[in-house]
N, CA, C and O atoms as a DFTB+ gen file, in Angstrom:
664 C
 N C O
     1  1      90.028      -7.981      -4.717
     2  2      89.679      -8.129      -6.005
     3  2      89.791      -9.470      -6.374
     4  3      90.853     -10.085      -6.273
     5  1      88.510     -10.074      -6.897
     6  2      88.427     -11.413      -7.446
     7  2      89.182     -11.466      -8.857
     8  3      89.017     -10.566      -9.682
     9  1      90.067     -12.630      -9.109
    10  2      90.464     -12.773     -10.534
    11  2      89.697     -13.905     -11.224
    12  3      88.876     -14.678     -10.731
    13  1      90.151     -13.824     -12.469
    14  2      89.390     -14.641     -13.330
    15  2      89.677     -16.136     -13.065
    16  3      90.760     -16.367     -12.527
    17  1      88.960     -17.084     -13.327
    18  2      89.437     -18.530     -13.291
    19  2      90.389     -18.876     -14.531
    20  3      90.571     -18.172     -15.524
    21  1      90.901     -20.007     -14.270
    22  2      91.583     -20.539     -15.356
    23  2      90.605     -21.156     -16.535
    24  3      89.526     -21.635     -16.186
    25  1      90.967     -21.148     -17.890
    26  2      89.988     -21.746     -18.878
    27  2      89.398     -22.925     -18.301
    28  3      90.100     -23.661     -17.607
    29  1      88.043     -23.216     -18.537
    30  2      87.359     -24.271     -17.956
    31  2      87.295     -25.419     -19.175
    32  3      86.791     -25.152     -20.266
    33  1      87.805     -26.585     -18.893
    34  2      87.746     -27.641     -19.725
    35  2      88.304     -27.380     -21.200
    36  3      87.594     -27.666     -22.163
    37  1      89.579     -26.834     -21.374
    38  2      90.019     -26.765     -22.753
    39  2      89.958     -27.997     -23.628
    40  3      89.563     -27.902     -24.790
    41  1      90.296     -29.025     -23.163
    42  2      90.078     -30.322     -24.159
    43  2      88.595     -30.346     -24.678
    44  3      88.334     -30.388     -25.880
    45  1      87.679     -30.319     -23.728
    46  2      86.463     -30.491     -24.105
    47  2      85.865     -29.330     -24.992
    48  3      85.003     -29.599     -25.829
    49  1      86.290     -28.127     -24.824
    50  2      86.125     -27.180     -25.809
    51  2      86.633     -27.139     -27.208
    52  3      86.037     -26.709     -28.196
    53  1      87.838     -27.657     -27.137
    54  2      88.572     -28.156     -28.423
    55  2      87.541     -29.149     -29.138
    56  3      86.956     -28.872     -30.185
    57  1      87.418     -30.174     -28.528
    58  2      86.619     -31.201     -28.950
    59  2      85.485     -30.818     -29.324
    60  3      85.187     -31.310     -30.413
    61  1      84.509     -29.970     -28.782
    62  2      83.515     -29.324     -29.163
    63  2      83.267     -28.631     -30.473
    64  3      82.288     -28.683     -31.218
    65  1      84.550     -27.879     -30.580
    66  2      84.794     -27.007     -31.858
    67  2      84.929     -28.021     -32.896
    68  3      84.271     -27.924     -33.932
    69  1      85.806     -29.074     -32.676
    70  2      85.776     -30.173     -33.958
    71  2      84.486     -30.723     -34.187
    72  3      84.233     -31.012     -35.356
    73  1      83.582     -30.938     -33.295
    74  2      82.348     -31.469     -33.540
    75  2      81.413     -30.545     -34.558
    76  3      80.679     -30.969     -35.450
    77  1      81.669     -29.029     -34.137
    78  2      80.926     -28.182     -34.890
    79  2      81.401     -28.330     -36.325
    80  3      80.600     -28.356     -37.260
    81  1      82.641     -28.420     -36.479
    82  2      83.184     -28.483     -37.827
    83  2      82.753     -29.635     -38.495
    84  3      82.431     -29.560     -39.681
    85  1      82.703     -30.821     -37.805
    86  2      82.293     -32.074     -38.328
    87  2      80.881     -31.812     -38.752
    88  3      80.574     -31.939     -39.937
    89  1      80.134     -31.507     -37.981
    90  2      78.525     -31.346     -38.255
    91  2      78.541     -30.492     -39.625
    92  3      77.879     -30.912     -40.574
    93  1      79.191     -29.450     -39.728
    94  2      79.136     -28.610     -40.798
    95  2      79.689     -29.243     -42.058
    96  3      79.268     -28.844     -43.144
    97  1      80.496     -30.090     -42.000
    98  2      81.161     -31.007     -42.985
    99  2      80.218     -31.947     -43.539
   100  3      80.094     -32.239     -44.728
   101  1      79.499     -32.435     -42.456
   102  2      78.527     -33.655     -42.753
   103  2      77.311     -33.019     -43.368
   104  3      76.699     -33.705     -44.187
   105  1      76.897     -31.888     -43.114
   106  2      75.723     -31.143     -43.672
   107  2      76.031     -30.909     -45.199
   108  3      75.164     -31.101     -46.050
   109  1      77.277     -30.494     -45.501
   110  2      77.613     -30.185     -46.818
   111  2      77.790     -31.471     -47.817
   112  3      77.842     -31.384     -49.043
   113  1      77.873     -32.681     -47.055
   114  2      77.992     -34.009     -47.786
   115  2      76.508     -34.503     -48.270
   116  3      76.287     -35.390     -49.094
   117  1      75.559     -33.730     -47.574
   118  2      74.370     -34.459     -47.772
   119  2      73.663     -33.856     -49.105
   120  3      72.516     -34.157     -49.435
   121  1      74.480     -32.988     -49.809
   122  2      74.086     -32.237     -51.065
   123  2      73.581     -33.251     -52.086
   124  3      72.573     -33.025     -52.756
   125  1      74.403     -34.544     -52.213
   126  2      74.164     -35.682     -53.166
   127  2      73.088     -36.691     -52.801
   128  3      72.815     -37.626     -53.554
   129  1      72.525     -36.507     -51.722
   130  2      71.592     -37.314     -51.397
   131  2      70.164     -36.908     -51.678
   132  3      69.891     -35.731     -51.911
   133  1      69.247     -37.860     -51.661
   134  2      67.904     -37.470     -52.032
   135  2      67.234     -36.728     -50.676
   136  3      67.649     -36.898     -49.530
   137  1      66.168     -35.916     -51.042
   138  2      65.656     -35.223     -49.912
   139  2      65.407     -36.021     -48.726
   140  3      65.751     -35.628     -47.611
   141  1      64.837     -37.099     -48.920
   142  2      64.185     -37.848     -47.876
   143  2      65.527     -38.663     -47.168
   144  3      65.524     -38.938     -45.969
   145  1      66.431     -38.936     -47.886
   146  2      67.828     -39.317     -47.460
   147  2      68.527     -38.553     -46.643
   148  3      69.224     -39.057     -45.763
   149  1      68.438     -37.283     -46.818
   150  2      69.381     -36.325     -46.112
   151  2      68.770     -35.809     -44.788
   152  3      69.410     -35.170     -43.952
   153  1      67.453     -36.154     -44.680
   154  2      66.769     -35.579     -43.325
   155  2      67.347     -36.027     -42.168
   156  3      67.515     -35.198     -41.274
   157  1      67.700     -37.210     -41.984
   158  2      68.406     -37.827     -40.757
   159  2      69.756     -37.293     -40.532
   160  3      70.119     -36.798     -39.465
   161  1      70.460     -37.409     -41.548
   162  2      71.929     -36.858     -41.322
   163  2      71.883     -35.342     -41.024
   164  3      72.583     -34.923     -40.102
   165  1      71.217     -34.602     -41.635
   166  2      71.010     -33.166     -41.420
   167  2      70.459     -32.907     -40.052
   168  3      70.880     -31.916     -39.455
   169  1      69.580     -33.668     -39.493
   170  2      69.138     -33.570     -38.059
   171  2      70.047     -33.783     -37.105
   172  3      70.269     -32.969     -36.209
   173  1      70.710     -35.031     -37.247
   174  2      71.858     -35.278     -36.395
   175  2      72.787     -34.278     -36.355
   176  3      73.071     -33.739     -35.286
   177  1      73.381     -33.913     -37.566
   178  2      74.275     -32.825     -37.689
   179  2      74.042     -31.529     -36.987
   180  3      74.857     -31.006     -36.227
   181  1      72.894     -31.059     -37.290
   182  2      72.450     -29.770     -36.586
   183  2      72.273     -30.010     -35.180
   184  3      72.699     -29.087     -34.486
   185  1      71.725     -31.060     -34.500
   186  2      71.843     -31.167     -33.072
   187  2      73.243     -31.482     -32.664
   188  3      73.617     -30.982     -31.604
   189  1      73.931     -32.097     -33.213
   190  2      75.474     -32.169     -32.734
   191  2      76.046     -30.730     -32.758
   192  3      76.787     -30.429     -31.822
   193  1      75.784     -29.767     -33.752
   194  2      76.237     -28.464     -33.907
   195  2      75.614     -27.653     -32.655
   196  3      76.349     -26.891     -32.027
   197  1      74.533     -27.785     -32.365
   198  2      73.727     -27.045     -31.395
   199  2      74.471     -27.477     -30.024
   200  3      74.902     -26.638     -29.232
   201  1      74.570     -28.809     -29.837
   202  2      75.043     -29.022     -28.300
   203  2      76.533     -28.771     -28.327
   204  3      76.996     -28.241     -27.316
   205  1      77.183     -28.999     -29.102
   206  2      78.716     -28.601     -29.254
   207  2      78.891     -27.076     -28.890
   208  3      79.681     -26.701     -28.024
   209  1      78.069     -26.209     -29.640
   210  2      78.125     -24.821     -29.195
   211  2      77.600     -24.553     -27.825
   212  3      78.153     -23.742     -27.081
   213  1      76.488     -25.259     -27.470
   214  2      76.371     -25.015     -26.042
   215  2      77.361     -25.490     -25.060
   216  3      77.384     -24.930     -23.964
   217  1      78.152     -26.413     -25.301
   218  2      79.237     -26.761     -24.434
   219  2      80.238     -25.724     -24.505
   220  3      80.716     -25.224     -23.487
   221  1      80.578     -25.378     -25.698
   222  2      81.684     -24.238     -25.815
   223  2      81.080     -22.794     -25.101
   224  3      81.848     -22.028     -24.518
   225  1      79.898     -22.575     -25.198
   226  2      79.334     -21.312     -24.464
   227  2      79.452     -21.546     -22.938
   228  3      79.977     -20.691     -22.226
   229  1      78.953     -22.730     -22.425
   230  2      79.119     -22.978     -20.930
   231  2      80.569     -22.956     -20.605
   232  3      80.907     -22.290     -19.627
   233  1      81.441     -23.567     -21.264
   234  2      82.872     -23.531     -20.759
   235  2      83.381     -22.096     -20.816
   236  3      84.155     -21.755     -19.923
   237  1      83.030     -21.178     -21.792
   238  2      83.561     -19.837     -21.796
   239  2      82.840     -19.122     -20.653
   240  3      83.526     -18.310     -20.032
   241  1      81.741     -19.266     -20.324
   242  2      81.009     -18.699     -19.327
   243  2      81.507     -19.129     -17.927
   244  3      81.517     -18.269     -17.047
   245  1      81.863     -20.205     -17.682
   246  2      82.424     -20.867     -16.542
   247  2      83.961     -20.343     -16.382
   248  3      84.489     -20.228     -15.276
   249  1      84.485     -20.100     -17.359
   250  2      85.886     -19.695     -17.422
   251  2      85.929     -18.069     -17.056
   252  3      86.966     -17.579     -16.609
   253  1      84.793     -17.305     -17.264
   254  2      84.853     -15.970     -17.175
   255  2      84.451     -15.605     -15.685
   256  3      84.637     -14.472     -15.241
   257  1      83.874     -16.659     -14.918
   258  2      83.359     -16.362     -13.627
   259  2      84.602     -15.919     -12.699
   260  3      85.671     -16.529     -12.699
   261  1      84.350     -14.866     -11.966
   262  2      85.511     -14.647     -10.939
   263  2      85.576     -15.668      -9.924
   264  3      84.620     -16.326      -9.513
   265  1      87.043     -15.770      -9.465
   266  2      87.347     -16.614      -8.466
   267  2      86.979     -16.148      -7.064
   268  3      87.411     -15.039      -6.749
   269  1      86.253     -16.812      -6.174
   270  2      85.908     -16.441      -4.797
   271  2      87.126     -15.946      -4.301
   272  3      88.177     -16.515      -4.599
   273  1      87.105     -14.715      -3.407
   274  2      88.423     -14.366      -2.742
   275  2      88.902     -15.130      -1.660
   276  3      90.086     -15.122      -1.326
   277  1      87.892     -15.891      -1.012
   278  2      88.284     -16.767       0.231
   279  2      88.128     -18.131       0.006
   280  3      87.329     -18.762       0.699
   281  1      88.811     -18.701      -0.908
   282  2      88.835     -20.260      -1.451
   283  2      89.656     -20.911      -0.403
   284  3      90.884     -20.927      -0.482
   285  1      88.981     -21.465       0.608
   286  2      89.677     -22.287       1.775
   287  2      90.413     -23.632       1.337
   288  3      91.352     -24.135       1.954
   289  1      89.865     -24.105       0.233
   290  2      90.552     -25.484      -0.276
   291  2      90.852     -25.423      -1.685
   292  3      90.185     -24.732      -2.455
   293  1      91.793     -26.094      -2.031
   294  2      91.951     -26.077      -3.597
   295  2      90.929     -27.010      -4.191
   296  3      90.410     -27.987      -3.650
   297  1      90.704     -26.451      -5.607
   298  2      89.596     -27.105      -6.163
   299  2      89.803     -28.749      -6.498
   300  3      88.854     -29.523      -6.622
   301  1      91.070     -29.092      -6.608
   302  2      91.282     -30.567      -6.846
   303  2      91.313     -31.482      -5.598
   304  3      91.403     -32.689      -5.822
   305  1      91.257     -31.122      -4.486
   306  2      91.509     -31.820      -3.293
   307  2      90.462     -32.907      -3.202
   308  3      90.913     -33.948      -2.724
   309  1      89.318     -32.940      -3.500
   310  2      88.264     -33.985      -3.646
   311  2      88.315     -34.901      -4.814
   312  3      87.455     -35.772      -4.944
   313  1      89.185     -34.766      -5.585
   314  2      89.240     -35.591      -6.859
   315  2      89.649     -37.218      -6.558
   316  3      88.989     -38.104      -7.101
   317  1      90.666     -37.511      -5.750
   318  2      90.848     -39.017      -5.664
   319  2      89.721     -39.644      -5.148
   320  3      89.474     -40.763      -5.599
   321  1      88.888     -39.119      -4.198
   322  2      87.863     -39.694      -3.552
   323  2      86.804     -39.949      -4.557
   324  3      86.177     -41.007      -4.506
   325  1      86.559     -39.076      -5.449
   326  2      85.500     -39.097      -6.369
   327  2      85.868     -40.043      -7.526
   328  3      85.022     -40.753      -8.070
   329  1      87.027     -40.025      -7.841
   330  2      87.508     -41.094      -9.016
   331  2      87.380     -42.484      -8.472
   332  3      86.927     -43.406      -9.150
   333  1      87.814     -42.624      -7.157
   334  2      87.905     -44.122      -6.425
   335  2      86.424     -44.501      -6.590
   336  3      86.209     -45.557      -7.185
   337  1      85.370     -43.788      -6.146
   338  2      83.948     -44.110      -6.266
   339  2      83.331     -44.253      -7.438
   340  3      82.263     -44.865      -7.463
   341  1      83.861     -43.742      -8.569
   342  2      83.216     -43.592      -9.768
   343  2      83.566     -45.058     -10.649
   344  3      82.920     -45.247     -11.680
   345  1      84.346     -45.835     -10.325
   346  2      84.432     -47.108     -11.022
   347  2      83.460     -47.915     -10.970
   348  3      83.068     -48.443     -12.011
   349  1      82.841     -48.197      -9.709
   350  2      81.763     -49.231      -9.822
   351  2      80.453     -48.349     -10.445
   352  3      79.489     -49.005     -10.840
   353  1      80.411     -47.012     -10.529
   354  2      79.400     -46.472     -11.339
   355  2      79.640     -46.614     -12.822
   356  3      78.714     -46.874     -13.591
   357  1      80.891     -46.442     -13.223
   358  2      81.196     -46.699     -14.518
   359  2      80.772     -47.978     -15.017
   360  3      80.150     -48.083     -16.074
   361  1      81.151     -49.152     -14.147
   362  2      80.579     -50.577     -14.517
   363  2      79.308     -50.602     -14.553
   364  3      78.775     -51.285     -15.428
   365  1      78.568     -49.927     -13.693
   366  2      77.086     -50.189     -13.444
   367  2      76.556     -49.437     -14.746
   368  3      75.599     -49.927     -15.347
   369  1      77.060     -48.440     -15.131
   370  2      76.561     -47.704     -16.272
   371  2      76.576     -48.608     -17.552
   372  3      75.573     -48.803     -18.239
   373  1      77.923     -49.188     -17.829
   374  2      78.121     -50.051     -18.912
   375  2      77.275     -51.265     -18.941
   376  3      76.836     -51.772     -19.973
   377  1      77.087     -51.674     -17.802
   378  2      76.067     -52.959     -17.651
   379  2      74.585     -52.458     -18.028
   380  3      73.843     -53.169     -18.706
   381  1      74.207     -51.233     -17.564
   382  2      72.946     -50.744     -18.052
   383  2      72.907     -50.566     -19.495
   384  3      71.878     -50.959     -20.045
   385  1      73.754     -50.091     -20.170
   386  2      73.833     -49.841     -21.563
   387  2      73.648     -51.286     -22.320
   388  3      72.885     -51.465     -23.269
   389  1      74.411     -52.192     -21.780
   390  2      74.267     -53.667     -22.313
   391  2      73.032     -54.177     -22.395
   392  3      72.573     -54.642     -23.439
   393  1      72.306     -54.113     -21.107
   394  2      71.004     -54.623     -20.827
   395  2      70.104     -53.866     -21.778
   396  3      69.146     -54.460     -22.273
   397  1      70.329     -52.658     -22.056
   398  2      69.364     -51.978     -22.653
   399  2      69.367     -52.478     -24.262
   400  3      68.357     -52.760     -24.906
   401  1      70.672     -52.513     -24.719
   402  2      70.850     -53.068     -26.018
   403  2      70.165     -54.422     -26.264
   404  3      69.557     -54.644     -27.312
   405  1      70.280     -55.339     -25.251
   406  2      69.783     -56.689     -25.403
   407  2      68.322     -56.514     -25.329
   408  3      67.675     -57.122     -26.183
   409  1      67.612     -55.727     -24.386
   410  2      66.288     -55.615     -24.213
   411  2      65.504     -55.043     -25.579
   412  3      64.368     -55.408     -25.880
   413  1      66.270     -54.118     -26.332
   414  2      65.565     -53.502     -27.405
   415  2      64.705     -54.469     -28.271
   416  3      63.501     -54.292     -28.457
   417  1      65.375     -55.440     -28.751
   418  2      64.504     -56.363     -29.797
   419  2      63.382     -57.069     -28.937
   420  3      62.300     -57.346     -29.455
   421  1      63.661     -57.357     -27.604
   422  2      62.658     -58.072     -26.716
   423  2      61.626     -57.150     -26.631
   424  3      60.625     -57.289     -27.333
   425  1      61.763     -56.098     -25.751
   426  2      60.622     -55.184     -25.071
   427  2      60.255     -54.054     -26.175
   428  3      59.181     -53.460     -26.074
   429  1      61.147     -53.763     -27.220
   430  2      60.871     -52.650     -27.991
   431  2      61.793     -51.548     -27.696
   432  3      62.369     -51.508     -26.609
   433  1      61.966     -50.660     -28.587
   434  2      62.833     -49.400     -28.382
   435  2      62.257     -48.464     -26.990
   436  3      62.912     -48.208     -25.980
   437  1      61.116     -48.136     -27.231
   438  2      60.604     -47.227     -26.173
   439  2      60.631     -47.639     -24.652
   440  3      61.172     -46.933     -23.801
   441  1      59.994     -48.856     -24.368
   442  2      60.000     -49.581     -23.111
   443  2      61.583     -49.792     -22.604
   444  3      61.975     -49.315     -21.538
   445  1      62.305     -50.440     -23.355
   446  2      63.761     -50.745     -23.166
   447  2      64.552     -49.377     -22.650
   448  3      65.419     -49.318     -21.777
   449  1      64.004     -48.303     -23.439
   450  2      64.808     -46.955     -23.225
   451  2      64.311     -46.388     -21.919
   452  3      65.066     -45.734     -21.200
   453  1      63.084     -46.621     -21.608
   454  2      62.409     -46.014     -20.133
   455  2      63.169     -46.845     -19.142
   456  3      63.626     -46.206     -18.195
   457  1      63.391     -48.094     -19.159
   458  2      63.939     -48.919     -18.126
   459  2      65.457     -48.338     -18.129
   460  3      65.993     -47.941     -17.094
   461  1      66.004     -48.330     -19.214
   462  2      67.539     -47.979     -19.237
   463  2      67.825     -46.568     -18.590
   464  3      68.838     -46.377     -17.917
   465  1      66.770     -45.475     -18.855
   466  2      66.621     -44.311     -18.352
   467  2      66.757     -44.237     -16.785
   468  3      67.520     -43.516     -16.143
   469  1      65.881     -45.109     -16.340
   470  2      65.535     -45.100     -14.752
   471  2      66.850     -45.756     -14.193
   472  3      67.324     -45.305     -13.151
   473  1      67.571     -46.995     -14.962
   474  2      68.568     -47.544     -14.385
   475  2      69.890     -46.577     -14.292
   476  3      70.585     -46.548     -13.276
   477  1      70.133     -45.884     -15.316
   478  2      71.169     -44.895     -15.446
   479  2      71.046     -43.791     -14.406
   480  3      71.969     -43.304     -13.754
   481  1      69.685     -43.460     -14.357
   482  2      69.346     -42.413     -13.377
   483  2      69.733     -42.751     -11.910
   484  3      70.105     -41.895     -11.108
   485  1      69.612     -44.060     -11.633
   486  2      69.933     -44.262     -10.295
   487  2      71.377     -44.646     -10.053
   488  3      71.873     -44.538      -8.931
   489  1      72.082     -45.111     -11.142
   490  2      73.625     -45.239     -11.177
   491  2      74.176     -43.803     -11.120
   492  3      75.186     -43.576     -10.454
   493  1      73.615     -42.934     -11.723
   494  2      74.369     -41.673     -11.714
   495  2      73.987     -40.584     -10.571
   496  3      74.553     -39.495     -10.474
   497  1      73.051     -40.991      -9.808
   498  2      72.624     -40.179      -8.723
   499  2      73.534     -40.465      -7.496
   500  3      73.480     -41.515      -6.857
   501  1      74.431     -39.363      -7.208
   502  2      75.367     -39.401      -6.056
   503  2      74.693     -39.108      -4.756
   504  3      74.882     -39.842      -3.786
   505  1      73.913     -38.059      -4.701
   506  2      73.286     -37.586      -3.630
   507  2      71.840     -37.906      -3.392
   508  3      71.137     -38.167      -4.368
   509  1      71.311     -37.909      -2.132
   510  2      69.823     -38.272      -1.893
   511  2      68.840     -36.926      -2.504
   512  3      69.002     -35.728      -2.269
   513  1      68.056     -37.415      -3.139
   514  2      67.320     -36.195      -3.726
   515  2      65.836     -36.279      -3.142
   516  3      65.393     -37.309      -2.634
   517  1      65.095     -35.062      -3.268
   518  2      63.963     -34.884      -2.620
   519  2      62.925     -35.624      -3.600
   520  3      63.267     -36.054      -4.702
   521  1      61.639     -35.726      -3.091
   522  2      60.576     -36.577      -3.899
   523  2      60.309     -35.483      -4.902
   524  3      59.840     -35.882      -5.967
   525  1      60.468     -34.467      -4.809
   526  2      60.017     -33.375      -5.875
   527  2      61.152     -33.389      -6.878
   528  3      60.809     -33.281      -8.056
   529  1      62.280     -33.489      -6.649
   530  2      63.340     -33.665      -7.521
   531  2      63.370     -34.825      -8.396
   532  3      63.685     -34.789      -9.585
   533  1      62.963     -36.032      -7.626
   534  2      62.790     -37.281      -8.320
   535  2      61.719     -37.261      -9.241
   536  3      61.847     -37.598     -10.418
   537  1      60.618     -36.853      -8.705
   538  2      59.249     -36.559      -9.671
   539  2      59.784     -35.734     -11.004
   540  3      59.570     -36.184     -12.129
   541  1      60.334     -34.774     -10.839
   542  2      60.933     -33.930     -11.816
   543  2      61.587     -34.742     -12.914
   544  3      61.210     -34.865     -14.080
   545  1      62.636     -35.271     -12.316
   546  2      63.602     -36.146     -13.277
   547  2      62.677     -37.267     -13.977
   548  3      62.993     -37.631     -15.109
   549  1      61.715     -37.744     -13.441
   550  2      61.014     -38.917     -14.010
   551  2      60.088     -38.123     -15.080
   552  3      60.188     -38.521     -16.241
   553  1      59.278     -37.146     -14.850
   554  2      58.512     -36.310     -15.757
   555  2      59.490     -35.937     -17.169
   556  3      59.248     -36.238     -18.338
   557  1      60.487     -35.295     -16.699
   558  2      61.313     -34.655     -17.681
   559  2      61.900     -35.914     -18.710
   560  3      61.947     -35.883     -19.940
   561  1      62.315     -36.990     -17.823
   562  2      62.981     -38.228     -18.652
   563  2      61.893     -38.786     -19.663
   564  3      62.076     -39.036     -20.855
   565  1      60.677     -38.933     -18.905
   566  2      59.698     -39.596     -19.816
   567  2      59.121     -38.539     -21.065
   568  3      58.587     -39.014     -22.068
   569  1      59.265     -37.310     -20.910
   570  2      58.999     -36.360     -21.726
   571  2      60.082     -36.308     -22.864
   572  3      59.772     -36.119     -24.040
   573  1      61.132     -36.454     -22.515
   574  2      62.382     -36.389     -23.477
   575  2      62.313     -37.711     -24.294
   576  3      62.480     -37.659     -25.513
   577  1      62.087     -38.831     -23.703
   578  2      62.107     -39.992     -24.347
   579  2      60.959     -40.200     -25.456
   580  3      61.080     -40.604     -26.613
   581  1      59.803     -39.799     -24.751
   582  2      58.601     -39.715     -25.768
   583  2      58.820     -38.911     -27.019
   584  3      58.606     -39.370     -28.141
   585  1      59.285     -37.606     -26.769
   586  2      59.417     -36.922     -27.803
   587  2      60.497     -37.327     -28.937
   588  3      60.383     -37.100     -30.141
   589  1      61.538     -37.959     -28.306
   590  2      62.755     -38.592     -29.251
   591  2      61.987     -39.744     -30.027
   592  3      62.006     -39.781     -31.257
   593  1      61.378     -40.590     -29.336
   594  2      60.877     -41.690     -29.978
   595  2      59.780     -41.271     -31.099
   596  3      59.689     -41.878     -32.167
   597  1      58.994     -40.220     -30.763
   598  2      57.965     -39.629     -31.857
   599  2      58.660     -39.207     -32.968
   600  3      58.343     -39.630     -34.080
   601  1      59.549     -38.443     -32.819
   602  2      60.475     -37.731     -33.817
   603  2      61.124     -38.705     -34.741
   604  3      61.113     -38.581     -35.966
   605  1      61.741     -39.765     -34.031
   606  2      62.379     -40.821     -34.864
   607  2      61.328     -41.603     -35.667
   608  3      61.517     -41.823     -36.863
   609  1      60.140     -42.060     -34.982
   610  2      59.296     -42.988     -35.593
   611  2      58.317     -42.287     -36.564
   612  3      57.991     -42.846     -37.611
   613  1      57.886     -41.169     -36.253
   614  2      56.888     -40.265     -37.034
   615  2      57.241     -39.319     -37.731
   616  3      56.566     -39.059     -38.727
   617  1      58.335     -38.573     -37.430
   618  2      58.828     -37.368     -38.402
   619  2      59.764     -37.975     -39.224
   620  3      59.698     -37.798     -40.441
   621  1      60.754     -38.770     -38.656
   622  2      61.948     -39.093     -39.515
   623  2      61.746     -40.517     -40.103
   624  3      62.633     -41.053     -40.769
   625  1      60.462     -41.162     -39.820
   626  2      60.108     -42.436     -40.431
   627  2      61.128     -43.469     -40.317
   628  3      61.350     -44.172     -41.303
   629  1      61.738     -43.639     -39.295
   630  2      62.783     -44.591     -38.994
   631  2      62.064     -45.741     -38.389
   632  3      61.419     -45.596     -37.350
   633  1      62.181     -47.196     -39.179
   634  2      61.573     -48.115     -38.297
   635  2      62.172     -48.267     -37.129
   636  3      63.402     -48.310     -37.080
   637  1      61.389     -48.375     -35.992
   638  2      61.863     -48.556     -34.730
   639  2      61.585     -50.064     -34.207
   640  3      60.488     -50.560     -34.464
   641  1      62.574     -50.827     -33.459
   642  2      62.052     -52.060     -33.043
   643  2      60.903     -51.871     -31.992
   644  3      60.783     -51.024     -31.106
   645  1      60.024     -53.008     -32.390
   646  2      58.720     -53.104     -31.552
   647  2      58.850     -53.908     -30.311
   648  3      58.481     -53.457     -29.226
   649  1      59.368     -55.094     -30.448
   650  2      59.405     -56.251     -29.652
   651  2      57.970     -56.482     -28.918
   652  3      56.940     -56.500     -29.592
   653  1      57.953     -56.619     -27.810
   654  2      56.574     -57.302     -27.137
   655  2      55.635     -55.934     -26.972
   656  3      54.409     -56.041     -26.955
   657  1      56.324     -54.584     -26.847
   658  2      55.731     -53.429     -26.718
   659  2      55.906     -52.509     -27.656
   660  3      55.908     -52.863     -28.835
   661  1      56.084     -51.167     -27.305
   662  2      56.518     -50.024     -28.081
   663  2      58.153     -50.010     -28.337
   664  3      58.669     -49.098     -28.982
């Protein structure tokens, strides 16, 4: 008979619960703001609550899955190698973020964000991916960035840096 796993990512779950509380608190604080001034803080707070609740749900579901009966190796055996390999990736991620910030006023928010997305995707990809997976990531990434840009610029009316392009 399979037993249940240990709770999954307890610190992350606790932090997510704190973000739910923070989001609710921030929404309550918008009562004194003008209707237009409160749109952005409420939108960000609701998004924060939704994503934090999704993380809590994920962690609870992962913690409720049964442990396979024939586990040949301990779950933490591959950790030292993974953390050793992650330092260059962390530094490259930091570099990509810095370059993104520098390029925003030059190229514009949308174009620099697309370039940053591809750079971060390359840094974060550990395994080889098929052409189909790569194409899916490109399409999904461009869709997310486009929707994000349009919501920020057209719905929330936030002036976005244009630079040479969008």
